[in-house]
N, C-alpha and C positions, 0 to 999 in steps of 0.2 A: 722406414717405410711408413710405419704406422702414423708418423708425424705428418707425412705428405697426404696420406688419405684422410687425415682429421681436418687438414688445411683444405683440401679439395671438398670434402664433405661440408665443412663450415661456409665455404665460399658458395656451394650450390644451396645451402640452407637460407643465405641471404639472398639468392636470386629468387628462391622459390617465395621467399617473405615478399619481395618485390612485386613478384607476378601477382601474388596473393592481394596485395594492396591494389594492384590495378585492375585486378578482377572483381574486387569488392566497388572500386569508383565505378566501373563500367556497369556493375549489377545495378547500384544506386540510379545510375543514368538510365538505365532500361526501365527501372520502376517508374521514375518521374515521366518518362516518354509513353510509359503505359497508362499514367493517369492522364496525361495530355490526349491521348487517343481515345481514352473513356469519355472525355468531355466532348472532343470533336464528334464521336461516334452518337452521343446523346443530341448534339446539335443537328447533325444530319438526319438523325430520325424525326426530330421536331420540323426539320424543313420537308422532309417526305411527307408526313401528316399534313402540312400546310399546303404542298403542292396537290394532296389527294383532294382536300377541302376545296381548293381551287378548281379542280376538274370536275369534281361533282357540281359546283355552283355552275360552271360553264355548260354542263350537260343540261341543268335545268333550265338555264337562260336561252339556251340554243334557239328555242322556238321564237322567242322574242327578236333575235337577231335576224331571223328570216325574214321578218317582216319589214325590216329597216331598207331604204331605198340604197342602191347601189351608186357608185361614182357616175356610172353611164347614164343611169336615170336621173342624176340630178342634172348632168349635162344636157341631156335631151329637154329637161324641164327649163333649164335656163335658156336653152337656144329657142325654145318656143316664146318664154317671156321676152327675149329680145325682140323676136319677130312683133309681138304685139306691141310692145313699146315702140318700135319704128313705126308700125301702122298708126298708132293713136298720135304720134309726133307728128306724121304727115297730114293727119285730119285736123290737128291742132293749127299746122301752118296754113292748110288750105280755109279753115274756118276764119282765121285771121284776115287771109287775102280776101274771102268772100265778104267779110265785115266791111273793109275798107272799101272794096268795090260798090256795095250797097251804099255806103255812105256817099261815095262820088255820085252814084246814081241819083239818090235821094236830092242832093242839092242841085243836081242838073234838072231833076223834075221841078224843084222848087223854082229854080230861074226861070224854066220855061213855062209855069203856072204864073209867075209875076208878069212875063211878058204878054202872056195871053190875056191876062185881067186888063193889062194896059192897053191893048189895043182896041 
């Protein structure tokens, strides 16, 4: 029976050695993951600092942004400009029309004056 006990103990010893190897491998893997987490944590801290900096700058420039025109204000401005351009375009067309009319009247007056001189 002591032979059987020795075999069982030997077998369990090998199993424990295998378990020990697996545990060592897992421990090494956990150490590697720990190092990676430290790098990630440092990166996150830097990003947090950058976000804080951007937030501070945004607060500093907030007053400048208040003075900028909104989309609605630009639309209103462009609507007024379109109206003014329309009015100016109509005036330009009227001026062209009046110029041609004055030219016709001038030529007519010239003809009448010539006829009057002839008489």
